[in-house]
C-alpha positions in Angstrom: 86.8 72.2 -69.1 83.5 74.2 -68.5 84.4 74.7 -64.4 88.2 75.7 -65.5 86.6 78.1 -68.0 84.3 79.9 -65.5 87.1 79.5 -63.0 89.6 81.7 -65.0 87.1 84.8 -64.9 85.3 87.5 -67.4 89.0 87.4 -69.3 88.8 84.0 -70.7 85.4 85.5 -72.7 88.2 87.2 -75.2 90.5 84.8 -74.8 87.6 82.4 -76.2 86.5 84.5 -79.1 89.8 85.0 -80.2 90.7 81.8 -80.2 88.0 80.9 -82.7 88.8 83.8 -84.7 92.3 82.4 -85.1 90.9 78.9 -85.7 88.6 79.9 -88.3 91.6 81.7 -90.3 94.1 78.4 -90.1 90.9 75.9 -91.5 90.3 78.7 -94.5 94.6 79.1 -94.8 95.2 75.2 -94.8 92.1 74.3 -96.9 93.6 76.6 -99.3 96.6 75.5 -99.3 95.7 72.3 -99.4 92.8 72.7 -102.4 95.9 74.4 -104.9 98.5 71.3 -104.1 100.4 71.0 -107.7 103.3 69.5 -108.4 104.8 73.0 -109.7 107.8 71.3 -111.6 106.2 68.6 -113.6 103.5 71.0 -114.4 105.6 73.8 -115.8 107.7 71.2 -117.5 104.3 69.8 -119.7 103.0 73.5 -120.2 106.9 74.0 -121.6 106.9 71.1 -123.7 103.3 72.2 -125.2 104.5 75.5 -125.8 107.8 74.2 -127.5 105.7 72.5 -130.2 102.9 75.3 -130.6 100.3 73.7 -128.5 99.3 76.9 -127.4 95.5 76.1 -126.8 96.7 72.6 -125.2 98.6 74.6 -122.8 95.5 76.9 -122.0 93.6 74.2 -121.7 95.9 72.6 -118.9 96.3 75.5 -117.6 92.3 75.8 -116.7 92.2 72.6 -115.0 94.9 73.5 -112.9 93.1 76.9 -112.5 93.2 76.7 -108.1 97.1 77.1 -108.2 98.7 80.5 -108.9 101.3 79.3 -111.3 98.1 77.9 -113.4 96.6 81.7 -113.5 100.4 82.9 -114.2 100.7 80.6 -117.4 97.4 81.3 -118.3 97.8 84.8 -118.0 101.1 84.8 -119.7 100.2 82.4 -122.8 97.1 84.9 -123.8 99.4 87.8 -123.7 102.7 86.0 -125.5 102.4 88.8 -128.2 103.5 91.7 -126.0 107.2 92.4 -125.6 109.0 90.7 -123.0 109.6 93.4 -120.4 105.7 94.4 -120.5 104.7 89.9 -120.5 107.2 90.4 -117.1 105.5 93.1 -115.5 102.2 91.5 -116.5 103.0 88.1 -114.8 104.1 90.3 -111.8 101.3 92.3 -110.9 99.4 88.8 -111.5 101.6 86.7 -109.4 101.3 89.5 -106.8 97.9 89.4 -107.1 97.5 85.9 -106.3 99.7 86.4 -103.6 98.1 89.0 -101.8 94.9 86.3 -102.2 96.9 83.9 -99.8 98.3 86.1 -97.5 94.4 87.3 -96.7 93.9 87.1 -93.2 97.5 86.4 -92.1 97.5 89.9 -90.2 94.3 88.8 -88.3 95.8 85.2 -87.2 99.1 87.6 -86.3 97.2 89.5 -83.9 95.3 87.0 -82.6 98.7 85.1 -81.7 100.1 88.5 -80.3 97.0 89.8 -77.9 96.5 86.0 -76.7 99.0 85.6 -74.2 98.5 89.5 -73.6 95.0 88.5 -72.4 96.1 86.1 -70.4 98.7 88.4 -68.5 95.7 90.6 -68.0 93.7 87.9 -66.3 96.8 87.0 -63.7 96.5 90.9 -63.2 92.9 91.2 -62.5 93.2 87.8 -60.7 95.7 88.8 -58.4 93.8 92.0 -57.5 91.1 89.9 -56.6 92.9 87.9 -54.2 94.7 90.9 -52.6 91.1 92.7 -52.0 90.0 89.5 -50.5 93.2 89.3 -48.5 92.1 93.4 -47.3 88.7 92.5 -46.5 89.5 89.1 -44.2 92.7 90.6 -43.0 94.2 88.1 -40.1 91.5 86.1 -40.8 92.7 85.6 -44.5 92.8 81.6 -45.3 93.5 79.6 -48.6 89.8 79.4 -50.2 89.4 83.2 -49.8 92.4 83.6 -52.1 91.4 80.9 -53.9 89.3 82.4 -56.6 91.6 85.5 -57.6 94.4 82.6 -58.0 92.8 80.1 -59.8 92.0 83.5 -62.1 95.7 84.7 -62.5 96.7 81.1 -63.5 94.0 79.7 -65.7 94.0 82.7 -68.0 98.0 82.7 -68.3 97.7 78.9 -69.3 94.6 79.7 -71.5 96.7 82.2 -73.0 99.8 81.0 -74.1 97.8 77.5 -74.9 96.2 79.0 -78.1 99.4 81.1 -78.4 101.8 78.5 -79.1 100.1 76.0 -81.8 98.5 78.9 -83.4 102.5 80.4 -83.8 103.3 77.3 -85.0 101.0 76.8 -87.5 100.8 80.3 -88.4 104.6 79.6 -89.6 104.1 76.5 -91.7 101.6 79.2 -94.0 103.9 81.9 -94.2 106.6 79.6 -95.2 104.6 77.8 -97.7 103.2 81.2 -99.0 106.8 82.3 -99.0 107.8 79.3 -101.0 104.7 79.5 -103.9 105.7 83.1 -104.3 109.5 81.5 -104.7 107.9 79.4 -107.2 105.6 82.1 -108.7 109.1 84.3 -109.7 111.0 81.2 -111.0 108.6 80.0 -113.2 107.1 83.0 -114.7 110.8 84.3 -115.3 111.3 80.9 -117.5 107.8 81.4 -119.2 108.5 84.8 -120.8 112.1 83.2 -121.6 110.2 80.2 -123.1 107.7 82.4 -125.0 110.4 85.0 -126.0 112.4 82.6 -128.0 109.3 81.3 -129.9 109.0 84.9 -130.6 112.8 85.0 -132.0 
C-alpha cells in the first residue's frame, strides 16, 4: 500500500486527507444513528397511553429516559407546553423538529463534498501523470522506453483508482445516512401531529 501511495504521486496526499475527513464524518453519523435507535411506534403508543390517563409526569419521565432520540425531545417539548393552543403547539413542535433534524444532518454537506471531490482529484492525478509520461517521452525522444514512461502511467492509474475507491463506498454510506434521516424526519412529522391531536383532545 505504501508503494502504491508513493507511485501515485503528490495528488495522493489530498486524496488521503479528504478520505480521512469523510471517514470521520461517516463514523460520527453512523454512531449518532446507532445511539438514538428506538422503536418509535412502541414508544409513541406508551406515551399516548399515559397521556390518555392524564399521567403527564410519567409521560415526561419516559421521554427523558429516551432523550437521545428526536421524537422523545419533541414529545417532551409538546407535553411541557400542552397548555398552548393547537396551532401554536404545532408550530412549536415544527421548530423543535427542524432543530433536531439540523443536528442529525450536520456535516452531511462536507461528506457530499468529499464524495464529489475524490474522483476529481483522481482525474487530476491522471492528467498530471500523463503530463509526466509525455514529458519523459519528449526528453527521451526516439530512445524512449517503457520504464521511462512507467512513473507517469502509474500516477495516472493509481490516483484514478484511489479516488474511485474512496468515492464509491462513501457514496453508498452517505445515501444510507440520508435515507435514515429522511425517515426520522417523516416520523417526527407524523407523530408530532398525533401528539397535538391527543393533547388537544384532552383539552377538549
